[in-house]
C-alpha positions in Angstrom: -74.1 -30.9 4.9 -77.6 -30.9 6.2 -79.1 -28.5 8.9 -78.4 -29.7 12.4 -80.6 -29.6 15.5 -80.0 -31.1 19.0 -81.0 -30.5 22.6 -78.6 -31.4 25.5 -79.2 -31.4 29.3 -77.1 -28.9 31.2 -76.4 -29.6 34.9 -74.2 -26.5 35.4 -71.8 -24.1 33.6 -69.1 -21.6 34.5 -67.3 -18.9 32.6 -64.0 -17.0 33.0 -63.3 -13.8 31.1 -60.5 -11.8 32.7 -57.3 -10.0 31.9 -55.6 -11.7 34.9 -54.2 -15.2 35.2 -56.4 -17.8 37.0 -54.7 -19.3 40.0 -56.1 -22.9 39.6 -55.5 -23.5 43.3 -57.0 -27.0 43.0 -53.8 -28.2 41.2 -50.5 -29.1 42.7 -48.1 -26.0 42.7 -45.5 -28.0 40.7 -48.1 -28.5 38.0 -49.4 -25.0 38.1 -46.1 -23.3 37.5 -45.7 -25.1 34.2 -49.1 -24.0 32.8 -49.7 -21.5 30.1 -52.4 -18.8 30.4 -54.6 -20.8 28.1 -54.2 -24.0 30.2 -55.0 -22.0 33.3 -58.2 -20.6 31.8 -59.3 -24.0 30.7 -58.4 -25.8 34.0 -59.9 -23.1 36.2 -63.2 -23.3 34.3 -63.1 -27.1 34.5 -62.4 -27.2 38.2 -65.1 -24.7 38.9 -67.7 -26.6 36.9 -66.8 -30.3 37.6 -68.3 -30.8 41.0 -68.6 -34.5 40.2 -67.0 -37.6 41.7 -66.3 -40.7 39.6 -65.9 -41.0 35.9 -66.1 -37.8 33.9 -65.5 -37.7 30.1 -64.0 -34.4 28.8 -64.3 -32.6 25.5 -61.7 -29.8 25.3 -61.9 -27.2 22.6 -59.7 -24.4 21.5 -59.3 -22.7 18.1 -55.6 -22.0 18.5 -54.6 -24.3 21.3 -51.2 -23.9 22.8 -50.1 -21.7 19.9 -48.2 -19.3 22.1 -46.1 -22.1 23.5 -45.5 -23.6 20.1 -44.3 -20.2 18.8 -41.8 -20.1 21.7 -40.6 -23.5 20.7 -40.2 -22.4 17.1 -38.3 -19.3 18.1 -35.9 -21.4 20.1 -35.3 -23.8 17.2 -34.7 -20.8 14.9 -32.2 -19.4 17.4 -30.4 -22.7 17.7 -31.4 -23.0 21.3 -32.4 -26.3 23.1 -36.2 -27.0 23.3 -37.6 -27.8 26.7 -39.1 -31.3 26.8 -41.8 -30.0 29.2 -42.7 -27.2 26.8 -42.9 -29.7 24.0 -45.1 -32.1 25.8 -47.5 -29.4 26.9 -47.8 -27.8 23.4 -50.2 -30.4 22.1 -53.9 -29.6 21.9 -55.0 -32.4 24.3 -52.4 -31.5 27.0 -55.1 -29.9 29.2 -57.2 -33.1 29.2 -54.2 -35.1 30.4 -53.5 -32.7 33.3 -57.1 -32.6 34.3 -57.4 -36.4 34.2 -54.3 -36.9 36.3 -55.5 -34.3 38.9 -58.8 -36.2 39.2 -57.2 -39.6 38.9 -59.7 -40.3 36.2 -58.9 -42.5 33.2 -62.1 -41.6 31.3 -61.9 -40.8 27.6 -61.0 -37.3 26.6 -61.4 -35.6 23.2 -59.8 -32.4 21.8 -61.5 -30.3 19.1 -60.3 -27.5 16.9 -62.6 -26.2 14.2 -61.7 -22.6 13.4 -64.3 -20.0 14.1 -66.8 -22.8 14.8 -64.8 -24.6 17.4 -67.2 -24.2 20.3 -70.2 -25.1 18.3 -68.8 -28.4 17.1 -67.4 -29.1 20.5 -71.0 -28.8 21.8 -72.1 -31.2 19.1 -69.3 -33.7 20.1 -70.3 -33.5 23.8 -73.9 -34.1 22.9 -73.1 -37.1 20.7 -70.9 -38.6 23.4 -73.6 -38.3 26.0 -76.4 -39.4 23.7 -74.4 -42.5 22.8 -73.8 -43.3 26.4 -75.2 -41.5 29.5 -73.4 -43.7 32.0 -71.2 -40.7 33.0 -71.4 -36.9 32.5 -69.5 -35.1 29.8 -67.6 -31.9 30.6 -67.1 -29.5 27.7 -64.2 -27.1 28.3 -63.5 -24.3 25.8 -60.6 -21.9 26.1 -59.4 -19.1 23.8 -56.3 -17.0 23.5 -55.9 -14.6 20.5 -53.2 -15.7 18.1 -49.9 -13.8 18.0 -49.7 -11.2 15.3 -46.8 -13.0 13.7 -49.5 -15.3 12.2 -51.2 -12.4 10.4 -54.6 -10.8 10.9 -56.6 -13.4 12.9 -57.8 -11.0 15.6 -61.5 -11.5 15.0 -61.9 -12.8 18.6 -59.5 -10.7 20.7 -60.9 -11.6 24.1 -59.3 -14.4 26.2 -61.7 -16.6 28.1 -62.7 -20.0 29.3 -66.1 -21.7 29.6 -67.1 -25.1 31.0 -70.4 -26.8 30.5 -71.4 -30.0 32.3 -73.7 -32.3 30.3 -75.7 -34.5 32.6 -79.4 -35.5 32.6 -79.5 -36.8 36.1 -80.0 -33.4 37.6 -80.3 -30.9 34.8 -80.7 -27.2 35.5 -82.2 -26.9 32.0 -81.7 -27.7 28.4 -79.6 -26.1 25.7 -81.0 -26.4 22.1 -78.6 -25.8 19.2 -79.7 -25.2 15.6 -77.4 -24.8 12.7 -78.9 -23.6 9.4 -76.5 -24.3 6.6 -76.2 -22.0 3.6 -78.0 -19.2 5.4 -75.3 -16.6 5.6 -77.4 -14.0 3.9 -80.5 -14.6 6.0 -81.5 -12.6 9.1 -81.4 -13.9 12.6 -84.6 -15.5 13.9 -87.1 -13.1 15.4 -86.6 -12.5 19.1 -83.0 -13.6 19.1 -79.8 -11.6 19.9 -76.9 -11.7 17.5 -73.4 -12.0 18.9 -70.0 -11.3 17.4 -68.4 -14.7 18.3 -69.6 -18.2 19.1 -68.3 -18.0 22.7 -70.1 -14.7 23.3 -73.3 -16.2 21.8 -73.2 -19.3 24.0 -72.3 -17.3 27.2 -75.2 -14.8 26.5 -77.7 -17.6 26.0 -76.7 -19.4 29.2 -76.5 -16.3 31.3 -79.5 -14.5 30.0 -81.5 -17.5 29.0 -82.5 -15.9 25.7 -82.1 -17.2 22.2 -78.8 -16.0 20.8 -77.4 -16.3 17.2 -74.0 -16.2 15.6 -73.4 -16.1 11.9 -70.5 -18.0 10.4 -69.2 -18.1 6.9 -71.9 -20.3 5.5 -74.4 -20.9 8.3 -76.3 -19.5 11.2 -75.8 -21.0 14.6 -78.6 -20.4 17.1 -78.7 -21.4 20.8 -81.8 -21.3 23.1 -82.4 -22.2 26.7 -85.3 -24.2 28.1 -85.9 -24.5 31.9 -86.4 -27.9 33.4 -90.0 -28.9 33.7 -91.3 -28.7 37.2 
């Protein structure tokens, strides 16, 4: 795989990182009461960021997805108990995009991405590719994370729950996010002047909030994000 480099216009972004459970007041109460914590994180971030009328494509990303709900379903099967049809329908990775589209009455395409430790990075690439291919409507990237249950072993390298939403739109950009991926550079040092973060989500948040270059090292590559203000 070759090195990657792209720049995407960012209209706005929002981030949620809390020990509480987001209220998602924009959704109908009957819908809210069925949502998992992961879905609430994703949908609250999406609602806060998507101040857009009309068509809005969505890229939803989550490393583990609705793993907690799936675990509950598996526990019920093991115990010989009936499985809730609602729980089953909401356990798939793209359930959040369906709920969001229904709430907005928007039939625009939606994509779901899961790529291990690099989920957010590749979701950013997917959002960029979609917008670069067609800029007729904005693309909303939504990333949500919940740590996996310990029943699945030691996967606690990212123990913080959180959600982030980024609106890709060149019609009124606040600035531009540049992403660089240097393959086979795991033993290299971060670029001079950049900050190194422990996780991809922490790196992207830091870059957007502080507007400084931020780096994250994966298993076989360095990911680097930098912010550029819109020209006056």
